[in-house]
Structure formats: structure tokens, C-alpha cells
N, C-alpha and C positions, 0 to 999 in steps of 0.2 A: 152767892159767892160767884165771882166772875172765873172767866178760865184761865185769866194770869195769877186769881188769887189761889186757883187748884195746882196749878203748876209750882209755885213757890211754897206751898203746902209739904207738897213731897218730901221725903226724907233721901237725902242723898246720897248715893250711893257709896257702901266703902270700897276703898281701895283694895285690889287683891295684892294680898301680902306675896312675899319672895314663898314662904312655903306652901301656899296653897299654889302659888304659879307652877310648883316641883311637883305638886300631886296631883294638877291637871294634867302635866307632861306624861308623869310616868303613867296615868288610868290613859291616855291617849297613845304609848308607847305599846302598853301591854292590851291593847283588843286590838290594834293592828297587827299585832305579834302574832293571837288568837285567831283572828280572820286568815291572816297568810296561811298559819298551820292547818285549819280548816280546810282550805282550798289548795294546800300540797296531799294532806291526805287523799282527798278527794279525786286531784290528778294522778295520783299514783294507781287508780284502777284503770286510768286509760293507757299508761305506760306498756303493757301486757298489750293490747292490741295496736298500738303506733308500732311498738316493736317486730309486729308479727309472732307472738308465740301467745298461748293459750294460757292464760293466766291457773284457769283452774279444769279439773276432769272434769266434762262436762259428760250427762248419761247418754244412753244411745240415742243415735241420730240425731244428735248435735256435730255439726260440723269444723274441718278442724284449721281448716288456713285463716290467712289474717281477716280477709273479705269475707270467709262464709261467719268469723268467731264475733266480727261486725254487724253481718246480718242476724245474727242469733239474739247480740245483745237489743235491738234494734224491733226482732218479730217476738222476743219474751216478753210476756206482761206480768210475770212474777208473781203467776196465777197460784203457785204450789201443788195444780193440780197432779204432777209426774211425783210428786214427795207422798204424797196421797195414797196411792196405789202398790208403790213398791213394794214387795214383800217380802225384802231385808231391810228395809228403811236403811239405803244405802243412801237415797237423793237426800240432801239438806238444803239450804237457803245461804245463800253468802251474806255475812253480815256489812259493817260499816267498813270495814278497811279494804272492802273491795273497789268503794267508789263506783264507779258506772255499772258497777257487776252486780251492784250491795239487789239482794232479791233474787239472784237467780239461780236457778239448780245447779248444784256442782257433787261428784264423790270423792272422798279421802280415803281411797282403796285400801290405806295400810289399818287406818279403822273400820270401816266394811264394805265392801266390795262392790260389785254388780255380778250376781252368780246367775242371772238368767233362770229364776227362779220361774220367771212367767213363761210359757210360750210362748206371746203371742205380743210380746214388748207391750208392757199395758203403758208403761211411762208414755210412750211413742203414741198410744190410743186416746192417752188420754191430755194429750198436749193441744189445746183449742187452735193456735195459730199456724203451726207448722215450724214452732220454734226447734224442736222436735221432729226433724224429717216425716211425711209420713210414704215416703218411698221405700221404706227398708220395713220388712214383713220378719224378717229373723236373727236370732243373734249374731248368728255368722256375717249378717252383712252389717252389722257396726263399725264403727271407728272412732274409737274412746283413746286410743294411741297404741304404745308397742313395745312389749317388756324387755328389758335386756338385764342380764346379769350383774349390776353392780359392783357386785363383790365377789367374786370367786372363791377369793383366798377361807369368807367366811363357809359358803356354802356345804354341807355338808355330805350332800353327794360327792362333791367333786373331793374331799377328803376321806372317800368311801367309807362312809359313817352312817349308822341307824338314826332312828328316830323312836323312840317310847312316851307317851306320855300327852301331855294335852299341848298342844300346835302353841298356842301365844299365851297357856297358863289358866289359872283357876279362875283370874278376875279379866280374861281377858271376854267381853259382849258380843264379838261380829258374830256371826250366823250364817251357814250354806244349807245348803238343801240336798242331806243325803237319800237317795230315792231306795235304796235298801232298805233305810228307817223310815219315811213320811214321803212320799211322790212328791204332796205339796206342799209340805209346810217345811219353812227351814226351822232347824235346831241351834243353841247356840256351837259351837265347836269347840265351848270349855265341856261338853256334856258326853263330846266323842274323841275319847282319847288315842291313841293310835301308840303301832307296834312293829316298826317297820325296820327288817335287815340294812334297807336300803333307804336312804330319807328321800322317798319321790313325792312328795306334797304338791311341789309345786307343778306335777304332771300329770298327778292323780286327783285332783280337785280343780282343775282346769274344766269350766263347763262345755269347752270346745269339742276336748278330748272325751269327756264322760258320754257328749253326744256323739260323736264319733263312734267309742265303745258301744253304745246299743243301735245305733244305726247297723253297724256291722253283725250285729246279735239280731237282726232283722225286726229289734224292737225301735222304732224312733219314737221320742216323742210327739202323743198325742196319737200316738199312728198315721203320722204324717211325714209323709218320707222329703219334705224338704225342706224339714227340720233339721235334715243330716248336710253339716258342715262339709264343704266343699276341699277345705285344706287344714290340713294337721296344724297348731296353735305350738308344741311347744313338748317334746324328745328329750327324754337322758340318750346321749351316748359316749362311748369311752372315749376316755382321756385317753390323748398320744405321746401325754410328758409321763406316765404312771397311772395307780390304782385310781378307782374310781370313777364317776360318769359327769358327764359334764351335758347342763340342762341345756339346751339350744334350741331359740326362741324359732318359731315357724312363720310363715308369710300368712298362715291361716288364724295370730293372732290379735285379737280385736282388742286390746285392754284391758280389759275386765277389770282387773288387776285381782283375782284372787289368786294368783302366784305370789302375790305381793301380800297380800293379806295373810295368807295359811303360812308365811315362811317363817320357821320357829325360832330363828335364828335374830338376834338385836343388838344393831338396827339390821334391818334385811337385808338379805344376798343377793334378793330381785325386784326390782320395783319399776312401776310403770311411766317410760319419759310419753308425755302428754301432747309434746309437740311434736311426734314423728306416728305415724299410720303407712302400713304397707300399702306400697305404690301399685299392688294387684286390684283388679275389679272385686266386688262383692261375688 
């Protein structure tokens, strides 16, 4: 069979119908839209970095400003070692919605704050790259954010009210270390009910204030005086406009988020601003 005979023996291509042409057009537009959507979602993760804001509350030792956050994203290898060693399981890894930050560690303080159960900052020690800088050794040197009384009208102390019961209800799974119960092992907050004449949970459970109290009693954590914070983080001060007390955040606040987590009102009266830190050196 000659080449010319082979060519003539092939069946002729069928013309594309108008219906098929419309289907092809729709498939193309659908694919293009899907691709654009994926790219857009990925780029959303870059927006906080470009704007200079920190998209997530990072673990102790992570830096806080624009160039620092870029360095953090560049140096974090998403190994998850910090997640593995956290005593209260406060550190989680970000998901796909975070775009460029996917797989990096973060903390959602309202669900589970960093309560510094580890005297030696185990997450910092576990980080193999320095994304959680090894230049800090103690909790008071951390800079995770800065607390703010976001809803003073909802604060029980501002209303001169006490609190009795489980701080976040029976279903809350968050944990804290209660040194009077167990020095090393955090327990569920739901298993530690309170009976307070005046609600002071944000001060009472602040890890920095707890350490200051231990040091004042001559019992620094692990017997190490370097564990003693140099400045207070939060205090209740009398209101000038009526009865009750106002939580006042001090420059020793490191943004651990325990005050946000333990606040019994919903939504929380106090929260962590993750784009703010004290300007004073640790």
C-alpha cells in the first residue's frame, strides 16, 4: 500500500459541532477560574508579610516584625519538632489556607495558650534552624505579642464581680500547669474549678506573675534565679470611674496568651495583639 493510499484511507475528521465547541469553552473557563482561585488563595498567605503584619501568633523565640517574619518563613523547615515537645500542645502547624506559611508553627491562644510549663523553652531548644531564635533562654525574654483589654465592658473585674465554676466550661480542653497540684504535668482547666470573690483569672494564671510570686517567696522555678522575670506583666488596679478593678497590662507582658485563654466571658474580654510587643529589651 502506497503512502498516498494510506492517507486517503484515513477517515475524515468530524467537524466540531456548536454544542461541543460550547462545552470546550466552558471547560476552559472553568479550568482557568480554578487555577486563578488556587493562585489567589496561595497569595493570600503573602499579604500579611507584605503588609508588615504577623498573620499568626508564633511560638516563643519567633521574631515579630516584617523582615523578621520573612526570615522566620525562610528559616523554618516545617519539621514540627516544636510541636512535639510542647507540654500543653499549644503549637500547631498552619494549613493550606495560610499559603506561604503552610506547615509553619503557630498558637491559637484562645484554644490553648503557651503557659511556659517548660522552664527551658523546649520549643526553642528543639528548633534545628534558629527560626525560633536560640538567643533567648527564659520565658520572660519571649516576645509573642502584647495583651489588651479589648472589651472592658465585659470584664468581670471591671464589673466588680467574682467567678465561680469552670473557667471555660466542662467541654473546654485547654490545659494549664497548676504548681500546687503538679509541678510538671499540666491538667485540663475544666478539672480545676474556681471560686473567686473578684475575678482575677487573667492575673492569677499569668505565667509571668506566677513566676514573680515564686521568686518573691524565694522559690524560683528549678531553683534558677535567672527564671525570675524582671518586670510585671499584668495587674488589677482600682477603677477611677466607679467600683471594680481594671486589668492593666504591664511592659513585662510577653504575649503568651494565657489571659486570653482563661478569660471566662465569651467572647474574651482580653486578647493578644500579635503585631505588638513591648519595646523594652528582655
